C-alpha positions in Angstrom: 0.1 0.0 -0.1 3.0 2.2 0.9 4.6 1.6 -2.3 1.4 2.1 -4.4 0.8 5.6 -2.4 4.4 6.8 -3.3 3.8 5.8 -7.1 0.6 7.9 -7.0 2.4 10.9 -5.7 5.4 10.7 -8.0 2.7 10.4 -11.0 1.0 13.6 -9.8 4.0 15.4 -9.3 5.1 14.2 -12.9 1.6 15.7 -14.4 2.3 19.1 -13.0 5.6 19.8 -14.4 5.6 21.9 -17.4 8.2 23.6 -19.9 7.8 26.7 -22.1 8.3 25.6 -25.7 9.4 28.1 -28.2 9.5 28.0 -32.0 9.7 30.7 -35.1 9.5 30.7 -38.5 8.1 32.7 -41.4 4.7 33.9 -42.9 3.0 36.6 -44.5 6.4 38.1 -45.6 7.6 38.5 -42.1 8.7 36.5 -39.3 6.6 34.9 -36.2 7.7 33.8 -32.7 5.7 31.7 -30.6 6.3 30.7 -26.7 3.7 28.7 -24.6 3.6 26.6 -21.6 3.4 23.0 -22.1 2.5 20.1 -19.7 2.2 17.3 -22.4 5.5 18.8 -24.4 3.6 18.8 -27.4 5.4 21.2 -30.2 2.2 22.6 -32.3 4.5 24.1 -34.9 3.4 22.1 -37.7 -0.4 22.7 -36.7 0.2 26.4 -36.5 2.0 26.8 -40.0 -0.8 24.7 -41.5 -3.2 27.6 -40.3 -1.0 30.4 -41.1 -0.8 28.9 -44.6 -4.6 28.6 -44.9 -5.0 32.4 -43.7 -2.6 33.3 -46.3 -4.7 31.6 -49.1 -7.4 33.9 -47.8 -6.2 37.4 -47.0 -2.6 37.9 -48.5 -2.5 40.2 -51.6 1.0 39.1 -52.3 -0.3 35.4 -53.0 -1.7 35.7 -56.6 -4.1 32.7 -55.8 -5.5 34.1 -52.3 -9.1 34.9 -52.4 -8.4 38.3 -51.7 -6.3 38.6 -54.9 -9.0 36.9 -57.1 -11.5 39.6 -55.7 -9.0 42.4 -56.6 -8.6 40.9 -60.2 -12.2 40.3 -60.4 -12.0 36.5 -60.9 -14.3 35.8 -58.2 -16.2 37.5 -55.5 -17.0 34.5 -53.1 -15.8 35.0 -49.4 -14.8 32.6 -46.5 -15.4 33.2 -42.8 -11.9 34.6 -42.3 -12.4 37.4 -44.9 -15.9 38.2 -43.7 -14.7 39.0 -40.2 -11.8 41.2 -41.2 -14.2 42.9 -43.7 -16.6 43.5 -40.8 -14.2 44.9 -38.6 -12.7 46.9 -40.9 -16.0 48.5 -41.6 -16.5 49.2 -37.8 -12.9 51.0 -37.6 -13.5 53.1 -40.9 -16.7 54.3 -39.3 -15.2 55.0 -35.9 -12.0 56.5 -37.4 -14.2 58.7 -39.9 -12.5 57.1 -42.8 -8.8 57.3 -41.7 -8.9 53.3 -41.6 -9.9 51.9 -45.1 -9.2 48.6 -46.7 -10.2 50.0 -50.1 -7.2 52.1 -50.0 -5.3 49.3 -52.0 -5.1 51.4 -55.3 -3.4 54.3 -53.5 -1.2 52.3 -51.8 -0.1 50.6 -55.0 0.1 53.8 -56.6 2.8 55.0 -54.1 4.8 51.9 -54.5 3.7 50.3 -51.3 1.4 47.6 -52.5 1.1 44.5 -54.6 1.5 46.3 -58.0 4.2 48.6 -59.8 4.6 52.1 -58.5 2.6 54.6 -60.8 3.8 58.1 -62.1 1.8 59.9 -59.2 0.6 63.3 -60.4 -2.4 65.2 -58.6 -4.7 64.0 -61.7 -3.7 60.5 -61.0 -4.5 60.5 -57.3 -7.9 62.3 -57.9 -8.9 59.8 -60.5 -8.2 57.0 -57.8 -10.0 58.7 -55.2 -13.2 58.4 -56.9 -13.3 54.5 -56.5 -11.5 54.5 -52.7 -14.0 54.4 -49.9 -16.7 51.8 -48.4 -19.6 53.2 -50.3 -18.0 51.7 -53.1 -18.2 47.9 -51.9 -20.4 46.0 -49.9 -20.7 42.4 -48.4 -23.9 40.7 -49.6 -24.2 37.2 -48.0 -20.9 35.5 -49.0 -20.3 37.9 -52.1 -18.4 40.9 -52.3 -19.8 43.5 -54.6 -18.1 46.3 -56.0 -19.6 49.6 -57.6 -16.6 49.7 -59.8 -14.4 47.1 -61.3 -11.1 49.1 -60.2 -11.9 48.9 -56.6 -9.2 46.8 -54.8 -8.9 45.7 -51.1 -5.7 45.8 -48.8 -6.1 43.9 -45.4 -2.6 44.0 -44.7 -3.2 46.6 -41.8 -5.5 44.3 -40.0 -5.5 40.8 -41.2 -2.0 40.2 -39.5 -3.4 41.1 -36.2 -6.3 38.9 -36.8 -3.9 36.0 -37.6 -2.3 36.4 -34.3 -6.0 36.0 -32.9 -6.5 32.9 -34.5 -3.3 31.2 -33.3 -3.9 32.4 -29.9 -7.4 30.8 -30.2 -5.6 27.7 -31.3 -3.4 27.7 -28.5 -6.4 28.4 -26.0 -8.3 25.5 -27.6 -5.5 23.1 -26.5 -5.9 24.3 -22.9 -2.8 26.4 -22.8 -3.0 29.1 -20.3 0.2 30.8 -20.5 1.5 32.0 -24.1 2.9 34.7 -26.3 1.8 35.0 -30.0 3.8 37.3 -32.1 3.7 37.9 -36.1 5.7 40.8 -37.5 5.5 42.6 -34.4 1.7 42.1 -33.6 1.3 40.3 -30.3 -1.0 38.8 -28.0 -0.5 37.3 -24.7 -2.1 35.1 -22.0 -1.1 34.5 -18.4 2.6 34.8 -17.6 6.1 34.0 -18.8 8.3 31.1 -17.5 9.4 33.5 -14.6 5.8 33.9 -13.5 5.8 37.5 -14.6 3.8 39.5 -17.1 5.4 39.2 -20.9 7.7 41.9 -21.7 7.5 43.5 -25.2 9.8 46.2 -26.6 8.7 49.3 -28.4 11.1 50.4 -30.8 12.9 53.8 -31.4 11.3 55.2 -34.4 14.5 55.8 -36.1 14.5 55.6 -39.9 15.8 52.1 -41.1 15.4 50.8 -37.6 14.6 47.3 -39.4 16.0 45.2 -36.5 13.6 44.7 -33.6 14.5 45.1 -30.2 18.0 46.8 -31.2 17.1 50.3 -30.3 14.0 50.5 -27.8 12.1 53.3 -26.7 10.4 51.5 -23.9 9.2 47.9 -22.4 5.7 47.3 -22.0 4.6 44.4 -19.4 1.6 42.7 -21.1 -0.9 39.8 -19.9 -3.9 38.8 -21.2 -3.7 41.8 -23.7 -2.9 42.2 -27.4 -0.6 44.9 -28.6 0.2 46.3 -32.2 2.5 49.2 -33.3 2.6 51.0 -36.6 5.2 53.4 -37.6 6.7 55.2 -40.7 10.4 54.5 -40.0 10.6 51.5 -41.9 8.8 51.5 -45.0 9.3 54.7 -46.8 11.3 56.1 -49.8 13.0 59.9 -50.5 12.6 61.5 -53.9 13.9 64.8 -54.6 14.3 65.4 -51.1 11.4 64.4 -49.9 10.2 61.4 -47.6 7.2 59.4 -48.4 5.8 57.1 -45.9 3.8 53.8 -46.2 0.7 55.4 -44.3 -1.4 56.7 -46.8 -4.3 58.9 -46.2 -7.4 57.3 -47.9 -9.2 61.0 -47.8 -6.2 62.8 -49.2 -4.7 60.1 -51.3 -1.4 61.0 -50.2 1.2 59.8 -47.6 0.9 61.4 -44.4 3.1 64.2 -43.2 2.6 64.9 -39.6 4.9 64.8 -36.7 3.4 61.1 -35.2 6.2 58.7 -35.7 4.9 55.9 -34.1 1.7 54.2 -32.5 1.3 51.4 -30.2 -2.3 50.2 -29.2 -3.3 47.8 -26.7 -6.7 46.1 -26.8 -8.3 42.6 -25.9 -7.8 41.6 -29.6 -5.1 41.9 -32.0 -7.2 42.8 -35.0 -8.5 45.7 -33.2 -5.1 46.8 -31.8 -3.5 46.4 -35.5 -6.5 48.2 -37.2 -6.2 51.2 -34.8 -2.8 51.6 -34.8 -3.0 52.3 -38.6 -6.0 54.6 -38.2 -4.0 56.6 -35.5 -1.1 57.0 -37.9 -3.2 58.4 -40.4 -5.2 60.7 -37.9 -2.1 62.2 -36.4 -1.5 63.0 -32.6 -4.3 65.1 -31.5 -7.3 63.4 -33.2 -5.7 60.0 -32.5 -5.3 60.8 -28.8 -9.0 62.3 -28.7 -10.2 59.0 -30.1 -8.2 56.7 -28.3 -9.6 58.1 -25.2 -13.1 57.6 -26.2 -12.8 54.0 -27.3 -13.7 51.2 -24.6 -10.9 48.7 -23.8 -8.3 50.7 -25.9 -5.0 52.2 -24.5 -2.5 54.0 -27.0 1.3 55.0 -26.8 2.4 57.6 -29.1 5.8 58.6 -30.1 6.1 61.9 -32.0 8.7 64.6 -32.9 8.5 68.3 -31.6 9.6 71.4 -33.7 13.1 70.7 -32.8 12.8 67.1 -34.0 13.3 65.6 -30.4 11.4 62.6 -29.9 8.4 63.0 -27.2 5.9 60.4 -25.8 2.1 60.9 -25.2 0.2 57.9 -23.9 -3.4 57.2 -22.5 -3.3 57.3 -18.7 -3.8 53.6 -18.0 -0.6 52.5 -19.9 1.5 54.1 -17.0 0.9 51.0 -15.0 2.5 48.9 -17.8 5.2 50.6 -19.4 9.0 51.3 -18.5 10.8 54.0 -20.2 14.2 53.5 -21.2 15.5 57.0 -22.2 
């Protein structure tokens, strides 16, 4: 009896042991990193990469055979569940941001050389002609079909789909009963629980230095995150210069031109990464004052803005609740 009792204790102790599994790879033209606590030591990388490949076949504009690419080429107008969810969330953020976030911006993004087609010879006349078929009034979702008012309407979900893919992978891990994890895809993050030290997950926010293409090399601050999602948008990695003028990849869907204001980087914390991703882009379009005003009004949204003052010095402005999570490094 004593021997059996000892064996039972040993078995229970074995069951409570866990390890944190970590793996990384490539998806959606960027990298991903996933860490989670596992009691059964199962590595889910193959399963997750299969999900990401399926997701890519739905919403990647860089995959010529994807569902969204077929819609853009007017080859098909049929949608799937992932596409419809992204579309509906995009429409919500479009109206909340008064058009600052707009997935119909694709023709403008392409024209400026940041999209999935060759850059156009941009003139005021070209931009004016494109603006005629940009805006949610030119597209609608009816049952499972996307309907366009103009065949030149094209969709670009890159500013929201990546965040949604983070949510999907987080949901997969939760479905496996995992209570502590971090999912990061292209800098967009969702966390649950704690890291292997029993502490909230630490996420670095990069300084918005031009061509700062190595995440974590020059940090502005560190945010401690648990049971929240985070996304950052900035103009310091994707841009080009022509005739001494800097053109950023953030295009204002209402004017048709790259934004030129002082806001350099926006980090948004929300319950879901799809929301954080979309508003990070919307805020970059809106500029500091309007973005801060909207962030304060939105429920379950916190924002951290890095901008330059009149002397070119980096400054920070954040919604009040972020102070409990953030550590400034400068």
